[in-house]
N, C-alpha and C positions, 0 to 999 in steps of 0.2 A: 420280383411282381411289382406292379404301380396299378394305382387305383386313381380315379380321377374325384377331382374337391371342385365343386363349379356351385356356382351359384344359385339360388332357387330364382333370382330375380329374373323373368319371361323379358325375352325382345332384344336383351345387351348384346348379344352374338348378330343379331340381326342390324341392330343400330352399326355397328363396329364396320361389318361388312361393306356395308349400304354406304357409310362416308368412304370407307377404303375404294370403292367404285368412282363414288363423286371425284374425290380430288386425283384420280389418273384414269379415268375412261371418259368418253363422251356419255350424256347424260339423255336419255329419252323424254326427260320430262321438259314444261314448257321453258324455252328461255325467253329472257325478258330482254327487251330490245335495249341496244346500247349504241355507243361511238364505236365502231369498229376501225377506226383509225388510228387511235394511240397506238403510239411506238410500243415493242414487247418491252424491251428493258423498263420503260413506265410500269406497265402492268406486273412485270414480275416484284418491280420493287413495292408495290401497291400491293401484292399478294401476301409480300413477306410481312409487312407492316399491319396490315391486317392480322395476320395470322400470329405475329408476335405479340398484338395489343390483346388478341383474345385471351392467348395463356397467361398473362400478365393478369389478367380480371378473373377470371374464371379456371386458370389451369390448361396444362400443356393439352389435353384431350380436347379441349374448346376449340384449338387451331384447327383441327381436322374440318367440322362443319362449319366454320367460317373461310376456310378454302372454296368448299363447295359452291357456298354463295357467291363469290369470287366467279369463279369459273362458269356459272351459270348468266354470267351477264349477256353475251353473244358467242357467236364461235369463233371471233377473235380471240377475245379474252381465253375461253375456252382450250384454243389450240397450246397459249402459253403453258398449259397445266402438263405440256409435253416437253418442257425442258429442263433436262437434267443439272443444268447451271441452277436451276430455279430449286428442283428437288434437294440440291446439296445444300444450299443456303437453308433452304427450311430445316434441313435434319440438324445442322451446325446449331443455327438459334434456337430453334424448340428444343432439340433434343439435346443437344451439347455433346455431339457424337460426329467428329470428323475423318473416322475408318469407313470406308465402303467393305461393309460383310458380304453384300447378297451383289447380285449381277447389275441393278442400277440404283440410282440415288432414292428414284420413286418406290423403288420397292425397300427400299431403306426406312425409308419415312414411314412407309404403310403399318411394314413389320413391327417398326416402335410405337405407331398409336394403338396398333391391333391389342401385342402386348400390355402396353399400360393400360389399356382396356380391361384386360385379362383380370390385371391386379389390381384393379378398382373392383370388379365384380366377385372376386376370389375363383376366376377359373384356372385350375393348374392340375399337373398330374403329378401325383405323388409316389417315390420310388424310396425303398430301404435298400442301400444300396450294400452289394454283398461284395467279399473280398477273401481272402486265404490270409489267416491273423497269423503273424509272426509270433517267435517265442522267446524269451530271456527270462533269466532269472526275476525279473522286474516284474513281469509279465503287459510292458510296456509295448509289444509289437501288435496289440489291438486296439490300442488307448489310443487316440485323435486326442491330440493336444491344439492345432490351427486349421484354418482352411483358406483356401486362396480359390475364386472364380475368375476365368476368360470365357470369351464368347464360346470357346467349345468344350475348355476342361474343368475339372473340379480338382484342385491339388490338395491332399491332407499330410500334414505333419504327425508324426506320432513319438509319443514319450521312449523309444526305442533309438530315436534319431533319424529314422527309414521318412519317406515322404513317398506316399501311393499318388499316380495320375489315373482320374476317371473320364472315361469318353463320354459327353454328355448324352449326344444324341442316341446314343447304345447303353450308357447307365455301366459298361463294364471298365473294369479295373485294368487298364492297359500297361502301363509301368509299374516298378517299384524301384526307388531308387534307393542306396545302402550308402552310408557315410563313410569315412574314412576312418576308423577306431585309432584309438589313442589310450593312455591312462586316462582315467579318469578323476577329476577332483568333486567329489558328491554324487550319491547316487542318481540325480536327475540332471548332469552337467550334459549328456547329448540328445536332451529331449527336444525337440524343434519347439523355438520358441517365434518363427515367424514363416510364413513363407509367399513367395510370387510368384508370379508366372508373366513372362511380357515375350513376344517375337515368339520363339522356340525353345526358350527358355525358361526352366524351375529353377530357383534360388531359394534353400533355407538355411536358415541360421539356426543353433544350439543356443542354448543356456552357458555350456560353456564357453562360447563366445566364436565357434568354427563357422564358415559358412561354404556351403556346397552349391555347386552349379553343377546342370543335367542339361543337356541339350538333345532335345526330341527325335531330331535329325543324325543323331551320333548313333552309326547302325553297333558299337560295340557291344561286347557284354557288357561291360561297365560302364555307360555314360556319364558318371559322376566322376568330381574332379571338387578337390578341397581348392578354395578361390581364396580366403584367407583362414588361418591358424588363431584361435583366439588362445588369449592368456589373463585368465581371469584376477590372476595377482595384481598384474597392473593396471584392467579395464574395468573388474567388476564381472557381476554376471549379464549378460545379453537378455535383458528382460522381453526386449518385444523388437522385431525387424520386421521392415517393409521397403517400399520403394516404388518404381519405374521404369521407364525405359532410359531415363538419364542417370537415375539417383538410388542407391543404397542408404537406408538409414537405419541404424541399432539406437537403440535407447538401452544405457548400461545403468546397474544402481551395485554400490561394493566401493569404487573409488571416489571421494572429491574431486569436484573439476573435470571429469570426464564423462558426463551424463551422454552426449550428441555424440555419437561418430557417424559422418557421411562418406560415402566413397563415390567414384567416376563407374558406373556400370558398365561404359565402355572400356574402358582401361583397369577396371575393378582398384585403381589406386586410392587410398584415404587422402581424401583431400580435407578434412577437417575432425577435429577434435576436441571438445571443451563443453562447458555448460555445466550448472549446477542443481539443475532441477530436482534431480533425486540423490541429491546429499543428505535430506533427512532420512532416507528409506535405505540406507545403506546398508545396516543389520538385515533387515527384514530382504532384501538383495542378496545376501547370501544365503541364507536360509532357504530360499528356494531351490539350492542345488540338492538341498538333502530332504525338505519337505515341500512339497506343492503346496501351499498355501494361499492366500487371495493375492489378487495381480500388485503387481507395484506399479507399473505406469506404463501407458501404452503410446504407441506411434503411429502415425500417418501421414500421407502424401496427398498433395492436392497436385496433379501432376500437369493441369490447366493451368494454374497460379505460381506453378513451381514453387511450393510453400508446404515446409513441413508441420503438422501438429502433433502438440508431443502435452501428454495431462498425467500426473498424479492423482493421487485422491485428493490434492489441499489445491493446485494449480492447473490452470491452463494455459498455452504456450505458442505461440505460431511466430516461425521463423524463416526465412528467405534462405533457399537451398541454392540460389546463384551466386549472394554474398552471404557466402558462409560466416554463423554465427552471430549474425545482424538477427535481434529481438524483432517481431515486427507488432506483437500484441501480447499481452498475459493477461490472466485475473487468478486471484485467489477467491472464490464465488463463498459466500458465506455458511452455505450450508455441504459444502463439499464436494467431490465429483464420483463418481461410481465410476471406476473407472474402466471396466469393460462394457462400458455401454456409449463408448468415445468409439466415432465412426466416419470418415469423410468419403462424399462422394463428388465427385467432380470438382465444383466452387464451394458447395458445402458441405459443414458436418453436424453432427448430432451430439448432444452430451445432457446426461441425466444427472441429476443434482439428490443428496440421498434423502431428502422430502418427498423424492419421486416427479419432479418437474422437470419435463422434459424442452430443451431447444433446440430447433434447427437452425443454425448462424451460417453466414458468410466466413469463408477461411481466413480471407485476407485482413477485414478489417472489424471482426466478430459480432457484427450487424446480425440482430434478431429478422428471422423469416416468419417462425412461429415457434407458438409455445404450447404445448399440452400435459395433461398429467398420467403420469402411470400409476398403478393402484400396486400397491407392494402386499404380493401373496406368501406365505407362508412363514410369514414370521419376518423380525430384521433382520435375519442371515441369509434369508432367501437371495440366490445370487441372480442378478440381472443384467442381462447382455444386449446391445443394441447394435444394429448396424443400418446401414443406409443407401440406397438407391437414387436413382433419377427419380424423385417424386413421394416416394413412400420409404414409410421407418417402420421396422421391425423391431419388436421387444418381446423377447423372451424373460417371465417372471413367474413365479407359481404352476409353473408345467406347462406352459402355454406360451405360444407365440403372438402378439398382438401387430395389426397393423395398421397404420396411420396414413395419411396423405399429408406429405411433408412440407407441401405449400403452403395450406391454409389448418394444420392440426386438428383435421377431424380424422375423429376413431372411424374405422371401416370397418374391422373382421377381427376374428382370431382365426386362426387355422385352426383346422379339424384334428388334424391328427396329435397326438402327444407324443413326445419322444424321451422322456425321463426327465432327469435332471442334465440338463445342457452345459457344456464349457466352453463351446465354441459355436458362433452364429455369424453368418455373411450373406450378403446379397448383391446381386448383378442384376444387369437389366431386364435378362431371362428369368433368373432363377434364384432361388434363396436356400441355402443347406445350414443346416446345423450337425452338432455331433455329441454324443454322450456316451459316457465311460461305461455304460450300463447297455446302452441298445443301440451303439454303432454311428453310424453316418445316414442320413436323411437328405430327402434333395426334394423341391416343387420346381415343375417347370411350368413357367406362366406362360411359355412363348406361342403354345398351340400347334408345335412344328414348323417345319421350315416351310416358307411361303410357295 
């Protein structure tokens, strides 16, 4: 069952669809006179530059009206709006998207403009996702521990070691992947500590260090295989796991000098082991196998920069994935770091310190983009979760999810639906999802449906 969470701001929908028509179709409005003999490549380059400048000054949504003005100059300039190369360049430069998900690049751009506008004005469809809960002695079959989003699916990892796949258009649980069981070292050693999706693969890892891969195109009854068998004695606890189409990255705690593990995702070969980031948290890492306390560390990947970002409550570190082990930058914030607040989207990351000061920064050089203050609700022990997408930051605390403009640091609104005490939060460019041990998995769809 889903319900709409929409803005009371009148005219927002009219405006975005008006811009959509202007940037993709001839306008019936009065056209200003212009020089119609300028070469098309020049006009295309001019349109891209005008859009980029507008986005840099006033945010990505400002690129649409700027383009509309360019295309109204004359009929020749308006004809350039039919260039697929133009829309491909615009989608890459404005929205950071190089993969085509729709029939044309023009439609891709308009979809992203419309969806970003929906994020701005809180227009979303909310769904409480339903699934058949598993059962085991720990009750972990219904307790979600981590989430991942792609353009088509939501993947959820559970305490019993399983992963479930939800189809976003239908909101249905379409697959459940089970890990290969073996002797446990601790009650929660099989709990999923990280999950990623790319291509047709779902990859999920456990606290005990096992990594499983499921192929969505595999018709067999059990499409799951174990790609890596963990060894907690040698490596410690796998406290977080992430990756992209080129790399898998694991953050471990428990054994000195083995904090980071990097695999080639094509060959599944381990290509790097090292680092001392989590050495001070070794004892806490071991405790996670028997008691799920506060998070030890977090690791995220910027696939565009081919960089990894890892943190503990005391340090933030950026490292090069191509030159394994090379540290690009690190900081030890005076106020410490809220581990569950750290997230990466494209070339930017979000981090919140223990005073509640949130910063959006560039991954490669740690340069600050904007900052804002997060109010701590429910006392000092209240859990704070953060996530980031292209343009917006989402922070759960005090029982609600609040949304900020991640380019200018402006507070926008809070989502109306409460989800209880959340333990995971994730954002994509169309959706936001969160989960709670008490209320299950929640999804907000800002896309407004397919174009």
